[in-house]
N, C-alpha and C positions, 0 to 999 in steps of 0.2 A: 533884375529880372531880364531876361534873355529876349532877342528880338523875338522870336517865335512864341513865346508868352504874351508878348504884346499883342502881335498879330492874332494870335488865339484870341484873346481878349476882345478884340473889334471885331474879328468875324463872327464869334459865339454871342455876343451882345447884338448883331443884325440877326441873327437868327433866332434865338430864344427870348432875349429882351428880360424878363424876370422868370422866377422857376418858383413854384409854392414851395419846393421842398431846399436840403442843401445836399449840394454833389459837389465832389472835388475831381477833378481831372490832373492827373500826374503825367506829365511828358518826361519819359527819361532823359537824362541828363539835359533838361532845359529848365523845368521848375513846374509850378503848378498854377491851377487858376481856381476860382470857387466861382458857383454857380446859386444863387438863391433867389428870395422876392426882390432884393435890391438890384440885381443884375448879375453880370458877369465882372470879374476882379482879379487879378492876381493876386494869391495868398495862399497860406499852406494851414487854414484851420481844420479845426473838427468836421466834419460832414456823417448826411447819414448813409450815404456812397462815396466811394473814392472807384475811380475808375485810373486805370493806370496802361498808359501804352507807348510805345517809342514814337518819335517824330512821325515817321513817314504814314503810319497806322493812321497815328491822329490826323494830321493832313487829310489824308484819305476821308476819314469820318465826317471831317469838315465839309469836303468838295463834294462827296456823295458816292465817290468812285470807291470807298469800302463801307461795308453793310455793316454796323455794329454788331448783329446777331452771328455774322459770320466769324469778324475779328475775334469775337469772345469764343466761340465754337472752336476756332481752330487754334487759341491759345496765345494769339497778337495783342488781346485785350483782354485784362485782369480786371474781376470787381470785388470789393471789397465791403460786405453793407447790405443794404436792402435792393435787393433784385427786382422788387415792384418797383421800385424809385429811378432804377437803372433802366428801366423799360420806361417808363416814364420819359425820360430824357432822350433815349433812342426813337420814339414816337416825336419829339418836341425838334430832334434835329434832323427828321425825314422831311 
C-alpha cells in the first residue's frame, strides 16, 4: 500500500467515518480504498460506485481545493456505478 493511500485512509476516516453504501476510490498509480458502513480502509473490492482520479485531483478533493462535481464535469474524476451514491459521497466530503 502506498503512502498516498495510507494518508487518504486516515484523512477520509476523519471526514466521513462510516458510509451507508459501498464506494471505492481508485487513485491512479497509487492504489485504492474502500468506504462503507465499517469505515475507510485500503482495499480493492466490488462497490456500488467507483471513483477514479489522479493523485493531485484526489488530494484536492480531500483538502477542499477541488470541487468533486467540477472535477467530474471536466473529466478529472470518473465515476462508474451509482451516480446517486457518488453524489451522497460528494456531500459527505464537503
